[in-house]
N, C-alpha and C positions, 0 to 999 in steps of 0.2 A: 717462800718458796712453794712452788706447785706440788701437788700430791703426785707421788709417782704412779706411772701408767701401770696397768695390768699387762700381761703378756698379749692378751687379746687386743687391747687398745694400741699397744705398741706396733703390732702387726697390722691393724687397720690403717694407722696412720703411715707407716712406711709403704704399704700397698699402694695408697693414694698419692704420696708424694714422690716416691722414688721408682717403684716398679710393681706391678700387679702379681709378680712372682712371689713376693712376700706373703701373699695369701695362702700359699700352699704349705707355709710353715705351720699353719694351724693344728694339722695333723700330726706335728711332732711334738711330743712332751718333753723330751731331753734337751736340756740346754745346749749341751755338748753337741749332740746332733743337729740340733738347729743352726749352731755356729758352723758346722762342716757344710751344711746346705747353703747356708748365707754366703759363703765363699765363692759358691757357683752364681749366686745373684750378683755379686761383686763384679765378677767377670762378665756377665752379660751386659750390666750397666757400662762398665769400662768400654766394652766392644760395641755398644749400642746395638745389641742383638735380640731378637724376640725370645720371649720365654718358650723353651723347648716343649713340645707337646707333652712328653714323658716326664717332665718335672714333678708334676702334680702326682702322677701315679708313683713316682720315686719316693715322694715324702709320704705318702700312705703306706707305701711298702716298708718304708724305714720304722714305722710304728708297729710293724708285726715281727722284727727280727732283733736279734741281740744288739745291744747298742754299739759294741765294737765294730760288728760286721756293717752296721749302716754308716759310722763314722768313715771307715776304709772305703766303702763303695763312694761317698761323697767327696772325700779327700783325693781319691783316685780320679774321679771324673774330673775335677777341678784341675789337677795336676796334668791330666791328659790333654785337656782342652787348653791350658795355658803353654803346654810344650807345642802346640800347633802354631802357636805364633811364629812369625808376623803374618801368616797366611789367614786372613780373616774368615774367608770361605770355609777353610778346613776348621777353623775354630768353630764355626757355626755348625758344621757337620758333626764335629765331635759332640758339641753341646746337645744336638738334636738327637743323635743315634746311640750315644754311649750305653744309656740304661737299657735300652732295647737289646744291645749285643750281650750286655751283663746277664740279662734275663734268659737269653738264648743259650748261654753256656750251661751244661750240665754240671751238677754240683761238684763232681771231682775235678773239673777244668777251671772253675771260678778262681780258685786261688792262683794257680800260674798265670792266668788270664790277666788278673789284675797287677801281677808283678811285672808283666811285660808289656802291657798296652801303653804305659807311658812313653816309653821309646818309640813305640810304633806310631805316635800320635800325627807326625808330619805326613805320613803316608796313607792314613786311613781314607781320606777322601779319594786319593787315587785308587785304592782298593776297591772302594765302593761297597754296597750293600752285599752283594754276591761275593765278592773276594773276601770280605769280613767273615762272611758265613762259611766260606769254605775253610779259612784258616781255623775258626772254631771247631769245625767238622774234624780238620787234622789233627787239632790237639786233642779231641776226643778219641780219636784212633789210636793215639800214643799208648804204649804200654804203661806207663806209669807217670806219677806227677812230675818226676824229674825229666822225663822225656818231653812232656808237654811244656815244660819250662824252658828247656833248650831249644825246642822248635819256634816258639813265638819269640824267643830272644835273638836266635838266628836270623830270622825274617826280618825282626825290627832293626838289625844292623844295617838293613839297606834302605831305611827310612828316608834318609836325606838324599837319595839318588833320583831316579825319574819313575815315572808312573809305569813305563813300560818295564822297567828292571824289577819294581816291586811286585807288579803281577806275576812276573816270569818267576821270581824267587818263591813267591807264595804257591803257584802251581807245582814247582819242583818239591817243595815242601810237603804239599798235600799228596803228591803221589809217593814219596818215601813213607809217609804215614800210612798211605793205603796198603803197601807192601811190607809194612813192619820193619823198614830199613833205614831208620833215623841216620845211622852211620855214614851211609853214602851221601844223604844231604849234607851233613856236617863236614864230610871231606870236600865235597864241591865248594862250599862257603869258605872253607880255608884257602883252597887253590885259586878261587876267584872270588876275594873278599869286596866289599863295596869300594874300598880305596882303591882299586885297580881301576875303577871306572873313570878315574880322573887322568889317567894317563894318556888317552888318546881317544878320537873318535870311534874308531874300531872297539876299544875297551868299554866305552859308553854303551854300546850295543850288546856287550858279551852275554849278559845274563839272557836276555830276550832271543839271542842267537841260539844258546844252549838250549833254552827251553823250546825252541821249535822242534828239535829232534823228539822231544816227548810228545809234543803235540801231533807230530807226523805218524806216532805209533801208539795210539790211546790204548790200544788192546795189549801192548807189551811194555807197561811202564818200567819193570826191573831191567830188561834188556837195554832200554834208552837210558835209564839213570846210570848204569854201570859204564856206558860209552861217554856219557856226559862226564862222568867223574874222571875217565881217563883223559879227556880233551881239555877239561877247566883249567888245568896248570900251564898250558902251552901259551905262546905269546897271543896276544888280542887279535891281531890281523888273521892268524891261522884259526883261532877259535870261530870268529865270525864268518871267514870264509867256508872253512871245512863244514860248519854247522848247517850252513844254507844248503850245500851240495848234498850232505848226507840225509838231511830232512827230506829234500826232494826225491831221492832214490828210496828212502824208506817207505814213501807213500806208495810208490809203484812196484816195490820189490813183491815177488810172489810169496815170499815168507819174510815179514819184517823183522821179526824176532831172531831168526837165523842170520839175516844180513847185519843186524846191529851187532850181535855176538861176533860175527866173523870180523867185523870191521875194529871192535875193541880188542880182540884177541892178537889180531895183526899190529894194530898200533902198540899194544903192550909188549908185544914179542920183537917188532923190529923198530919201533921208535916213530917218532912224528915224522921223519924224513920219508917213510914210506906212504905218507898218506895221499900224496898226489896219485901214485900207482893204484892204492887201494880204491879212491873214489872213481879212478877211471875204469877199473876192470871189475869191480863189485857191482851188483851181487852175482857172484859165481861160488857157490859153496864147494864145488870140487877144487877150484883153484885155490881158494883159502885154506882147504885142509892140506893140500899138497905143499903149499908154502909154509905152513905151519911145520908140518913133518920134516921138509928140507931144514928149517931153521933149526930143529932140535938136533938134527944129525950134522949138519955142514955149516950152520952159522947164519948170521943175519944178510950177509952180502949174497949169498947163494939164494936164499928166499926172496930178497928183494929183487935179484935178476928175474927170477921165476915170475915175480908179479909183473915186472916191467915189460919183458920180452915175451912172456907166454911159454917160454922153454928156457932150457940152459944152452 
């Protein structure tokens, strides 16, 4: 029976026979951490993918942190890449970029990021480096660990939709984190969940249509988000059509925040049936105020007539 190989000898043979990635395991003293890192090498070999540039750095980093932390990082890296299957390019993207994203996370964000990133895996390549960086920034802006976890979890619920949709929901999530109103985004996600996108072509474009309102008024994210929340629960055709029209008007309105707020208050007060008149007649702050005052005293029908006809 041959003499047992030392750890160094085993690593050398595996690096020559299977993958050069094994050479990076020399930096890791713990067998348990080596095993977690080796699961990533298994995935690289199975998918016939190149060794990520950051893999050696990750192995060196693993030698400087607590064993449990290193194991969790490697295990989550492996689970995230595996969850990106069957899209081989996305698997490669996750393998190549995961550790860099992890290192970008400030310490308070790392735990919720690791808890949510596995479900996000299919969408990571669609988000790209800039989108992932903005998501991490949004998590950092959250008021606490729980809010950061809810944010990435809600964005990840759209991971199996489209690239346009995941970018749109990520932008809305970043905006709510910026204004400290995660509750608004969670309501939007509840009213227009990912499952709705399967209903029709209009529904497929729903998140991107809603986010266009936000993009049209970048200086007024709260007013835009509050209007998006009011529209999100309506039928998909209305969401898509109204969002496009309102975004176009917001871009040219003398006061975009006032316009968006007027629209939202009228939709909330008169119902979606008034949306045609609203988009036709606004921006007109005086008319909006008059219609809301009439609604308070004489009801929705009177206010709707004023909007449609310009007078009673």
